[in-house]
C-alpha positions in Angstrom: -4.0 -21.1 -23.4 -3.1 -24.7 -22.6 -4.9 -27.2 -20.4 -6.3 -25.6 -17.3 -5.1 -22.1 -18.2 -6.2 -19.2 -16.2 -5.9 -15.5 -17.2 -6.5 -12.6 -14.8 -7.2 -8.9 -15.5 -7.8 -5.9 -13.1 -10.4 -3.4 -14.1 -10.4 -0.1 -12.3 -13.7 1.8 -11.8 -14.3 5.0 -9.8 -17.9 5.8 -10.7 -21.2 4.2 -11.7 -21.1 2.8 -15.2 -22.2 0.0 -17.6 -19.5 -2.5 -18.5 -19.3 -5.5 -20.8 -17.0 -8.4 -19.9 -16.0 -10.7 -22.8 -14.1 -13.9 -23.2 -13.0 -14.7 -26.7 -11.5 -18.0 -27.7 -8.5 -17.7 -30.0 -8.8 -19.2 -33.5 -6.1 -21.7 -32.8 -8.5 -23.3 -30.3 -11.4 -23.5 -32.7 -10.8 -27.3 -32.7 -12.5 -27.4 -29.3 -16.0 -28.9 -29.9 -19.1 -27.7 -28.1 -17.4 -25.9 -25.3 -19.5 -25.3 -22.2 -19.0 -21.7 -20.9 -20.0 -20.7 -17.3 -19.9 -17.1 -16.0 -19.7 -16.6 -12.2 -19.5 -13.7 -9.8 -17.4 -15.2 -7.0 -19.1 -18.6 -6.5 -22.5 -17.5 -7.8 -23.4 -18.6 -11.4 -24.5 -15.8 -13.8 -26.9 -17.3 -16.3 -27.3 -14.5 -18.9 -24.7 -15.0 -21.6 -24.5 -13.1 -24.9 -22.8 -15.4 -27.4 -21.3 -14.7 -30.8 -18.8 -16.9 -32.7 -16.2 -18.1 -30.1 -17.0 -15.2 -27.8 -19.1 -15.0 -24.7 -19.9 -11.8 -22.8 -22.0 -10.4 -20.0 -23.2 -6.8 -19.5 -23.2 -5.3 -16.0 -24.6 -2.2 -14.5 -22.2 -1.1 -11.8 -24.1 1.3 -9.4 -22.2 0.8 -6.1 -19.4 -1.2 -4.5 -21.7 -4.2 -4.0 -21.3 -4.9 -7.7 -17.5 -4.9 -7.5 -15.5 -8.1 -7.0 -14.3 -11.0 -9.1 -16.1 -12.2 -12.3 -15.0 -15.3 -14.1 -15.8 -17.2 -17.3 -14.8 -20.9 -17.6 -14.7 -22.9 -20.8 -14.8 -26.6 -20.5 -14.1 -29.0 -23.4 -11.1 -31.2 -24.0 -9.3 -28.5 -22.1 -10.4 -26.1 -19.4 -9.7 -22.4 -19.8 -10.8 -19.6 -17.6 -10.5 -15.8 -17.2 -11.0 -13.8 -14.1 -11.9 -10.1 -14.1 -11.2 -8.2 -10.8 -13.5 -5.0 -10.7 -12.0 -2.6 -8.1 -11.8 1.0 -7.1 -8.6 2.9 -7.9 -5.5 2.0 -5.8 -3.8 4.7 -3.8 -0.1 5.3 -4.1 1.5 5.7 -0.7 5.2 5.0 0.2 6.7 1.5 0.6 9.7 2.5 2.7 9.3 4.1 6.1 9.7 7.9 6.4 12.5 8.5 8.8 12.8 11.8 10.8 14.0 13.1 14.2 12.3 14.4 17.3 11.4 18.0 17.0 11.4 18.0 13.2 8.5 18.1 10.7 7.4 15.1 8.6 5.4 15.3 5.4 3.5 12.3 4.1 2.1 12.2 0.5 -0.6 10.1 -1.1 -1.6 10.2 -4.8 -4.4 8.8 -7.0 -3.2 8.4 -10.5 -5.8 9.0 -13.3 -8.8 9.1 -10.9 -10.1 12.1 -8.9 -11.3 11.3 -5.3 -14.4 13.0 -4.0 -12.6 13.5 -0.6 -9.4 12.5 1.3 -9.2 11.4 4.9 -6.0 10.8 7.0 -5.8 8.2 9.8 -3.3 7.3 12.4 -3.1 3.8 14.0 -3.6 3.5 17.7 -3.1 -0.2 18.6 -5.7 -2.0 16.4 -7.8 1.2 15.9 -7.6 3.8 13.1 -8.3 7.3 14.4 -9.2 10.0 11.9 -6.9 13.1 12.0 -8.7 16.4 12.4 -6.2 19.1 11.6 -8.7 21.9 12.5 -8.9 20.7 16.1 -5.1 20.0 16.3 -3.7 22.8 14.1 -0.5 23.1 16.2 0.2 19.4 15.4 -1.2 18.5 12.0 -1.8 20.3 8.7 -3.6 18.5 5.8 -3.3 20.1 2.3 -5.0 18.9 -0.8 -2.3 20.0 -3.2 -4.4 19.1 -6.2 -7.5 17.0 -6.8 -5.4 13.8 -6.9 -2.7 14.6 -4.3 -2.9 15.1 -0.5 -0.2 16.0 2.1 -0.2 15.3 5.8 2.3 17.5 7.7 3.1 16.5 11.3 4.8 19.2 13.4 7.1 19.0 16.4 7.7 15.2 16.1 7.9 13.1 19.3 8.4 9.4 19.8 4.5 9.1 20.2 4.2 10.1 16.5 6.1 6.9 15.5 3.8 4.4 13.7 1.5 3.6 10.8 -0.6 6.2 9.0 -3.3 5.8 6.3 -4.7 8.0 3.6 -8.2 7.2 2.4 -9.6 8.3 -0.9 -13.4 8.3 -1.3 -14.8 7.5 -4.8 -18.4 7.2 -5.9 -18.0 3.4 -5.9 -16.1 3.0 -2.7 -13.0 3.8 -0.7 -9.4 3.0 -1.2 -6.5 3.3 1.3 -2.8 3.8 1.1 -0.4 2.9 4.0 2.6 4.9 5.2 5.0 4.3 8.0 6.8 7.0 10.1 9.9 6.3 12.1 10.8 9.0 14.6 14.4 8.8 15.9 16.1 10.5 18.9 19.0 12.8 18.2 21.1 10.4 20.3 20.8 7.7 17.6 23.3 9.2 15.2 25.6 10.1 18.1 25.8 6.6 19.5 28.6 5.4 17.1 30.6 8.6 17.9 30.1 8.1 21.6 31.1 4.5 21.4 34.4 5.5 19.6 35.0 8.2 22.2 34.5 5.7 25.0 36.9 3.3 23.4 39.5 6.0 23.1 39.1 7.1 26.8 39.5 3.5 27.9 42.6 3.1 25.8 44.2 6.3 27.1 43.4 5.3 30.7 45.0 1.9 30.2 48.2 3.5 28.7 48.3 6.0 31.6 47.9 3.3 34.2 50.6 1.2 32.5 53.1 4.2 32.6 52.4 4.8 36.3 52.9 1.1 37.0 56.2 1.1 34.9 57.6 4.1 36.8 56.8 2.6 40.2 58.4 -0.6 39.1 61.6 1.3 38.1 61.6 3.1 41.5 61.4 -0.1 43.4 64.3 -1.5 41.3 
């Protein structure tokens, strides 16, 4: 890197493990004399450093989500170079664009976990600022949750109404923590696609009425003449 260079890397973990984080200085920076290297977890300094030639590393034992977060190594000499490692649980793939459906129809929402198998899936719906877990066994006539495979879950919402419009969440539970995916559902009335048509019909009716009134007025004018 160059002066005050910072490099970031995401590391995904789903279960307890041992991990070694290393920062290695490239040979082209061997000119840097007596570099001072500091490891930190967040703002807390980690003192134990394993050093080899131009390389500094720490070994971590990740047992639960309290050990996740950001770890950084910073080298200070004539230049300052740092690297940040973000230890995180797997991200869930939801859907960026809203799912659009109509009242009375059925909507299916899908969440996936690529490369990592969750222990369990949970679906939530948003009610104001609260997230309410969806229990399909209690509301079988409204919801159906299917775990298509270990890495994929479906939420089927039956007989859509305007009240179903809103934000939904799928939550995957891993050994090291939980991860959520967001999905949005937009429920439209059947009148929505008819509005442009009705507007055109209304314009046509108004036009025909005006023409009809104009003809009546013209005939009366001719009679009077």
